[in-house]
N, C-alpha and C positions, 0 to 999 in steps of 0.2 A: 508603373508591371512592368512585368519581363517581357525584354525587346527578343531575345533571342531564343533558338528553337531550344536552344541546349538550359536557356534560363526559365525558357516553361513549363519543361518537362520536371526543372529542381521545385520550380515551388508546386507542382501536381503532386511529388513525391511527400512535400515535406506538408503540404492537407491530408494527405491520408497518414501519415506517421504520426497528425499529431493527434486525428482521430483514434488511432490507436490506442496510443499512448493512453491519451486521457478513459480512454474505456480500463485502462489498468488499475491508474488511478481510484478511478471510481470505487473497482474491486478492491484495492487495497484498504479504501476507507471504508467499505460497507466489511472488509472481516473485522477490523477497529473494533468498528461502530455493535458488531454482533459481541465482541471480548466487551466490551464498556457497558452493556445492559445485563449481561450474567452478571460483572461487578454490579452495579447499581442493584438487581436485586437476592444480592449476597451469595449468589450461590456458588461458591467455592469451584461444587465439580463441570458445569457446566464452564464458568471461567476460564478453567484449566484447560478442556477439550477443544473449546472455540481457539485460546491462544494457541493451542498445538500447533490448530490448520492454522491461524495467523502468520505466525514466524515462516515457515518454508513461502511461502507468496512474499512476503514481507522480503524477505532477503533475493528470494527470483529477481522482484525489478530492481532491485538498489547494486547485483550485479550489472544487470541488465542495464545501468544509469538510469530511470524512468523515475526514477526518484535519486535521492542523494541517502550515501550508504552511510553519512552522519544521522542524519533523518530515520533511517530506518532502525539506528542503533538508539536512536533514543525512544521510538515508538517502541520497540521489544522490554524496554528497559522503564519507562513508566509502565508500563502494562503488565508487567510481570514483577514490580514494586506495588501496583495496586492490591493484584492477585494475593500477593506473601501479605502485604494487609488481613485481607477477607479472613486468614487462617488464623493470621495472633491474637 
């Protein structure tokens, strides 16, 4: 346990940031699930629209460091390739 006032404050801040970042990660997963649902339903237009909504959110969280930039790129690439497979 934290023994100094500074360490106690840092522990409080870390906990609040953890909750804040967890909600952002949950939001990204929700956006990805929306794209996946449209892909499963084989709805190209809905999948494209959902993908276009998800990309800025994914990029924003990667810029903030909440998710790794390579993970963001991997998600975008896999979603995009799945959408392209629908059209073909």
